[in-house]
C-alpha positions in Angstrom: -14.3 -25.6 1.0 -17.1 -23.1 1.4 -18.1 -24.4 4.7 -14.5 -24.4 5.9 -14.2 -20.7 5.0 -17.5 -20.0 6.8 -16.2 -21.6 10.0 -13.0 -19.6 9.6 -14.9 -16.3 9.3 -16.9 -17.2 12.4 -13.7 -17.7 14.4 -11.4 -15.0 13.1 -13.9 -12.1 12.4 -16.5 -12.5 15.1 -16.1 -9.6 17.6 -18.6 -10.8 20.1 -17.4 -10.7 23.7 -18.3 -13.6 26.0 -18.2 -13.3 29.8 -19.3 -15.5 32.7 -22.9 -15.0 33.9 -21.5 -14.4 37.4 -19.9 -11.2 36.2 -23.1 -9.6 34.8 -22.9 -6.9 37.4 -19.4 -6.0 36.5 -19.8 -5.8 32.7 -18.4 -2.7 31.1 -20.4 -0.9 28.5 -19.7 -2.1 24.9 -19.5 1.5 23.7 -17.7 4.5 25.2 -19.6 7.7 26.2 -19.1 9.1 22.7 -19.9 6.3 20.2 -19.3 8.5 17.2 -15.8 9.3 18.3 -15.2 5.6 19.0 -16.3 4.6 15.5 -14.4 7.4 13.8 -11.2 6.2 15.7 -11.8 2.6 14.6 -12.4 3.6 11.0 -9.2 5.6 11.0 -7.2 2.7 12.5 -8.5 0.4 9.7 -7.7 3.0 7.0 -4.2 3.4 8.5 -3.7 -0.4 8.4 -5.0 -0.8 4.9 -2.8 2.1 3.7 0.5 1.3 5.4 0.2 -2.6 5.6 2.4 -2.6 8.7 4.9 -5.5 8.6 4.2 -6.1 12.3 0.5 -5.2 12.7 0.4 -6.0 16.4 3.1 -3.4 17.3 1.3 -0.1 18.0 4.5 1.8 18.2 5.7 0.6 14.8 9.2 0.4 16.1 10.0 -3.4 16.3 11.1 -3.6 12.6 13.3 -1.2 10.7 11.0 -0.9 7.8 7.9 -0.1 10.0 9.9 2.3 12.1 11.2 4.1 9.0 7.7 4.4 7.4 6.2 5.6 10.7 9.0 8.2 11.2 8.5 9.5 7.6 4.7 9.8 8.2 5.2 11.7 11.5 7.8 14.0 9.9 5.4 14.8 7.1 2.6 15.6 9.6 4.9 18.3 11.0 5.9 19.7 7.7 4.0 22.4 5.9 1.8 21.0 3.2 2.9 21.8 -0.3 6.5 22.6 0.7 9.5 20.9 -0.8 10.1 18.9 2.3 6.5 17.7 2.3 6.7 16.6 -1.3 10.0 14.8 -0.7 8.5 12.9 2.3 5.4 12.0 0.3 7.5 10.5 -2.5 9.4 8.3 0.0 6.3 7.3 1.9 4.5 6.3 -1.3 7.5 4.3 -2.5 7.5 2.2 0.7 3.7 1.8 0.5 3.9 0.7 -3.1 6.5 -2.0 -2.2 4.1 -3.4 0.4 1.1 -3.2 -1.9 3.1 -5.1 -4.5 3.7 -8.0 -2.1 0.1 -8.0 -1.1 -1.0 -8.1 -4.7 1.2 -11.2 -5.3 -0.6 -13.0 -2.5 -4.0 -11.9 -3.8 -3.1 -13.2 -7.3 -2.3 -16.6 -5.9 -5.4 -16.7 -3.8 -7.6 -15.8 -6.7 -5.9 -18.4 -8.8 -6.9 -21.0 -6.1 -10.5 -19.9 -6.5 -10.8 -17.4 -3.6 -11.8 -14.5 -5.8 -14.4 -13.2 -3.4 -12.6 -14.1 -0.2 -9.0 -12.9 -1.0 -9.3 -9.5 0.5 -10.7 -10.9 3.7 -8.0 -13.5 4.0 -5.3 -10.9 3.5 -6.8 -8.5 6.1 -4.7 -8.5 9.3 -5.9 -6.2 12.1 -3.8 -4.5 14.7 -5.2 -6.9 17.3 -3.6 -9.9 15.7 -1.8 -12.1 18.2 0.3 -15.2 17.8 -1.3 -16.6 21.0 -4.5 -17.0 19.0 -3.0 -18.8 16.1 -3.9 -22.4 15.4 -0.5 -23.6 14.2 2.1 -20.9 14.6 5.1 -23.3 14.1 3.8 -24.6 10.8 2.9 -21.1 9.6 6.4 -19.9 10.5 8.0 -22.8 8.6 6.0 -22.0 5.5 6.8 -18.3 5.8 10.5 -19.0 5.9 10.1 -21.3 2.9 8.3 -18.7 0.9 11.0 -16.2 1.9 13.9 -18.4 0.8 12.5 -20.3 -2.1 10.4 -17.7 -3.9 10.5 -14.0 -4.7 7.0 -13.3 -3.4 8.5 -10.8 -0.9 10.7 -9.0 -3.4 13.8 -9.3 -1.2 15.6 -12.2 0.5 17.8 -9.9 2.5 15.3 -8.7 5.1 13.1 -10.9 7.2 9.6 -11.5 5.8 6.7 -9.3 7.2 5.1 -10.9 10.2 1.6 -10.0 8.9 1.8 -12.9 6.5 2.4 -15.3 9.3 -1.2 -14.8 10.4 -2.4 -15.2 6.8 -0.6 -18.5 6.4 -2.2 -19.7 9.6 -5.6 -19.1 8.1 -4.6 -20.9 4.9 -3.4 -23.9 7.0 -6.8 -23.9 8.7 -8.5 -23.9 5.2 -6.2 -26.7 4.1 -4.8 -24.7 1.1 -1.5 -23.6 2.5 0.5 -26.3 0.6 -1.3 -25.4 -2.6 -0.5 -21.8 -2.0 3.2 -22.4 -1.5 3.4 -24.6 -4.6 1.8 -21.9 -6.8 4.1 -19.2 -5.2 7.1 -21.3 -6.3 5.7 -21.5 -9.8 4.5 -17.9 -10.2 7.4 -16.2 -8.3 10.5 -18.3 -8.5 13.6 -17.1 -6.6 15.7 -14.4 -8.3 19.3 -15.0 -9.3 21.2 -15.2 -6.0 24.3 -13.5 -7.5 22.3 -10.5 -8.6 24.4 -7.9 -6.8 22.0 -5.1 -7.8 19.2 -6.5 -5.7 17.7 -3.8 -3.6 16.6 -4.8 -0.1 13.3 -2.9 -0.3 12.5 -3.5 -4.0 12.1 0.1 -5.1 15.4 1.8 -4.5 14.7 2.6 -0.9 17.6 3.1 1.5 16.3 2.9 5.1 19.4 4.5 6.8 19.5 7.3 4.3 15.8 8.0 4.8 16.1 8.1 8.6 19.2 10.4 8.3 17.3 12.7 6.0 14.3 12.9 8.3 16.5 13.7 11.3 18.2 16.4 9.3 14.9 17.9 8.2 13.7 18.1 11.7 16.5 20.4 12.6 16.5 22.5 9.5 13.8 25.0 8.4 12.0 24.1 5.3 12.8 26.3 2.2 11.1 25.8 -1.1 13.8 27.8 -2.8 16.7 25.7 -1.7 17.8 24.3 -5.1 21.0 22.9 -3.8 19.2 20.8 -1.3 16.7 19.6 -3.9 19.6 18.5 -6.2 21.2 16.7 -3.3 17.9 14.8 -2.6 17.5 13.8 -6.3 21.1 12.5 -6.4 20.5 10.4 -3.3 17.6 8.7 -4.9 19.4 8.1 -8.2 
């Protein structure tokens, strides 16, 4: 199993570029004119991915899925809001709630991987970069089938009402390559059985998050000056979350 993981790492994490010898004269420099700026930008991208765990990591606009679009809109709105203000604090609460939901799902996957013996490799297996592409997957169809199975027959994604995050499609493709995908699904069914289907109180995001309400609030805030002393608005916000 160790050798298989080594081969996997060579394939998925090698960033070497290979070009034809005939094109030597046309090679572009590996680094931009300002290497420090380039590396800082790459580090920021990685931090952004690790913090937000985008459901569709290959979508740079973060607009293809409702949950990604909502989180991105909240972050952009907070960037334009005065730090320390009531509006800034409200947005921070909503942003962290969405991030917590995503971290909870990731932690479930990590628990199963560690239970399968991948204590040291779990974080690497769960890392999905913005450059992930289904074109480079080994068995996209099998990974998709397993993703849908986990979505419908387990509670590993917290909710069965929204489609599962695409990022886990790439992770399942890795597990298929390592020949542990079926073991993973079996443990997911045992560790996280499906919730009662007639539970009418199930929340689609897992932590009391209402996506349309959040978007409406952000749009309203963008057109209304922020006021720390607006107690009525604060009470309205608290009632919306309760």
